[in-house]
N, C-alpha and C positions, 0 to 999 in steps of 0.2 A: 425614416419615411419609406423604407423599402416596401413595395407592394401597393402604394397609393396609385390611384388613377382617377380619371374624370368621372367615373361612375360611382365612386365612393360617396358615402354620406357627407354632406357639407359640414355637419357638426364634427364628424371624425377628423376630417381634413383640418378644420379650424383648431381643434384640440392640439394636434401635432404642431401646427404652425405657431400657435400661441406658446407652446413649450419652447420652441426654438427662439422665438421673439423675446420672451420674458427672460430667457437665460442670459441675454445680453442687456436688456433694458434694466433689469434689476440686479445687475452684476455689482457685487460689493468690492470696494477698493481695499488696498492694504492698510494695515494699522497706522502707518505714518502719513497716509494720504487724507486730505480734507475732501468732504463731499457735502452735498446739499441736504442730505438726510441726517446729518450729525448735529445734535443740539449744541455742541461746543462752538460750531461755526454759524449755524442758523437756528434760532429759536423755532421750534416746530409748532404750528398752530393750524387750525382748520376753520373754514367758513362754509356756510350754507347759502351764501349770497354771491352775486356777481361783483360785489365791491366790498371792501373792508374799511370801516370807519375807525380811525385811530385818533387819539388825542393825548396830549401831555397832561400829567397829573402831579400836582404838588400835594404830598400826603399831609396828615394832621400834625406833623412836626414833632419835635422832641417833647418829652413829658415834663411837667412842671412840678416843682416842689409845692406842697400844700400843708397847712396846719390842720389840726383836728377841727372838724365841723366847718372848715372853709369849703366853699363851693369848688367842685372840680372844674377846672378850665376845659372848655369845649373846643376840641381841635376842629379846624376848618379844612375841608378838602377843596382844592382849586383845580379846575380844568381849563385848558387853553389849547389853542393851535390845533384844531381838529383837521383831519386830512383823510381823503379817500384814496385807497389803493385799488385800482380796477383789476379784477381777475383777467388773466390772459389765457386764451385757448391756444394750445400748441398741438398741431395736427399735421399729418402727412398720409398720402395714399401711395401704394405700390401696385403697379399693374404688372401682372404675370401672364405671359402667353399660355394659352391652352396647350400649345404644342409641347411645352416643357413637361407637362403632366402626361400627355399622350406618349411622349418619347421616354418617360421615366428618367428625366434628367434631374434626379433628386439632389445631386451635388450642387447644381446651379441654383435650384430653388432654396436649398439650405443656406447657401452663401448670401443670396439676396435677402432672405428673411432675417438672418443674424446681423447682417450689416444694417438693415433697417432698424432693428432694435437698438443696436449700438449707437447709431446717430440720434435716435430719440433720447437715449440716456445722456449723451453729450450735449444735446440741446438744452435739457433741463439744467445740467451742471453749468453750462456757459451762461444761461440766463440768470442763475443765482449769483455766480461769482462776479458778474458785471458790477454788482454793488460795491464790491471791494476794489475792483479795478478802477472804478470811477468815484471812489470815496473822497478823493481830494479835490475834484473839479467838475463832477457831473451830477452825482446823486445827493439829495439833500434830506435832512431830517425835518420833523414838523416845525422846528423853529426857523426854517428858511435858510439855514446854513448847510454847507456841504457836510457830509457825515464826519469827515475829519477836518476840523477848522479851529483856528485860534480866536474865533469871534462868536461862538455859541452864546446864547443868552437864555438863562433859565427863567421860570415863572417868577422867582424872587427878584429878578433883575440883575443877578450876578453874571459877569462875563466868564465863560468857561473855555479853556484851551485844551484840546485833546490832540494837538498836532505837534510833531517834532520833525526835524530835518536830518538828524545825524545818521550816518551809516551804522549798521548793526555792529555792536561791540559790547563787551561786558559793561563798560561805563554807560553807554547809551541805553542799554536794556534796563539798567538800574533807574535811569531817569523815567522811562516809561512805567516801570513798576510804581515809582513814587507818584507819578502823575495820576495813575488810576487810584491809588490809595488815598490821595488828597482831593479827588474829584468831588465837587458838590452836586447834590441832587437838585430836583426842581424846587425844593423848599429852601435851598441854600445851606443844607447840612452836609458835612463830610461823612459819608457812609462807609468808607473803607473798602472799596472794590478790590478784590484780590485777583490780579492777573494770573491766569492759569494756562491759557492757550496762546502760544506764539505762532501766528500764521504767517507763512513766508512763501514766496515763489520757489519753484523747484530748484533754480540755480543758487539760491541762498540757503537751501536746506542743510547741506553738509556743514557749512560754517555755523549755522544756527545750532546744530547738534553739538559742535565743538564748544561753542560758547556756553550752552546750558547743561551739557552732560559730562564734560571733562571732570575728573576728580579734583583737579586743581584749577585755579583761575586760568582761563584761556589767554593766549597772547602775552604771557609774562613768564619770567623765570622764578617768580616767587612761589613759595610753597603754601600759598593761601588756599583755604578750602573754598571750593566753588559753591556758593550759597544758592545758586539757581537750582541745582539738582538736590542739594542736601536739605534746604530749608523751604524754598518757595514752591517746590514740587511743580515746576513748570513742565509742560510737555509741548512738543513742536509738531505742527502739521504743515504739510506742503501741498501746493496745487499748481499745476502747469497752466491753469486758467488765470493765474495772477501774473504770468510772465509777460515780458515785453513782446514775445512772439504772439501772444494772445491779445495784445492791445493794452497790457498793463505795464508793469515795471519789474525789473530784475533786482531792485534794491529796496522797494517799499515793503514794510512789514507791520503787522498788527498785533497788538496785545489785547486779548479778550478776557473779561471776567465772566463767570457763569451767568450773571444776570444782565448781560447786554441786551439790546433790543433789535438787533438785526434779525429779521423774521422771515420765515417762509410760511405763507398762508396757502394751504392746499384746499382747493375746491373739489377736485375730482381726480381720483387715481387713474392710471392708464386704463383705457378701454380699447378693445380692438373689434374689428368687424371683418367678416369674410363674405364677399359677394360673388355669386356664380357667374361664369363666363356668359351664360345665356342672356344676361342683362346688358351685355356690352356688344356694340356693333362690330368690334374688332376681335371678338372671341378671346377676351382677356379676363382672367380672374382679377379681383381687386381686394387687396388686404390693406386696411387702414387702421390708424391708431390716433388717439387723442388723450391729452391730459390737460387739466386746468389748474393754474396756480399763479401767485404773484409774490414778489419779494419786496420788502420795504424796510427802511431804517426809521424807527419812530423817534429816537432820541440819541444824543451823544453818550448817554450814560452807559458805563461798563465797557467802553472801547476807547483806545487811543492808538495812534500809529505814527510812524515816521516815514518820510519820503526816502530816507537813506541816501541823500545826495551830498551831504557835507561831512 
């Protein structure tokens, strides 16, 4: 920003401020960190409207055996439990004194703009991960049950349980893997979800790696092969937005299949605006940003979790 002043073109000033802002707003996390732009954690979808209509669907079902010249059975699609997710506008403005530009206090301006971008990024992340923090007792799927519950009901009328309580261990993780593999879809068929992503709070990450990545079975003296790493190909992601410090839990953990339905619906990417001090009574520049999106869990399908309390 060296050489900027209040007489420079507003477009030129905005270009440099946007560069600083976006360097933090679009900052990518490390490979072991979970984030809202990762399809392993949130299915990525777009909308052109201010609200997203979702509904549960029972597909045409398993195929039928038929004899020669026999009519082919017609599968029926069933839809139920429609629900609207209203897009949320997330915005903030930052007022910057004209004096900072006159005095060429570029360090102060740089610090203000990068912090502004960082908090915008954290806002989006916190808004997304609140679905996981509140999965047991706050946020619900289209069937009216909490995302993680032992009383889900599918369109076929089956009761579905995707909730456990055991602390993370090799034995309890096997239970979650089996729970996903045996989970019935809306039609009542076992579709064989494969748990691939183990999502944990940051304080549980080291032990989760020990459980899933050790060459031999964790917490034992036996020379058994660790099937989590050798056969299931599980990978672990962590987030501090799941922690007790962030309003979540340090013990709860989630197992996700690639076809889960916890979704990020994006309406508008980040947009910024730079407004000249001449339009402010206090001689302040204004830099503001806004993005629009909403998160929702349509169904229990493809996800199970444990409170990790027993």
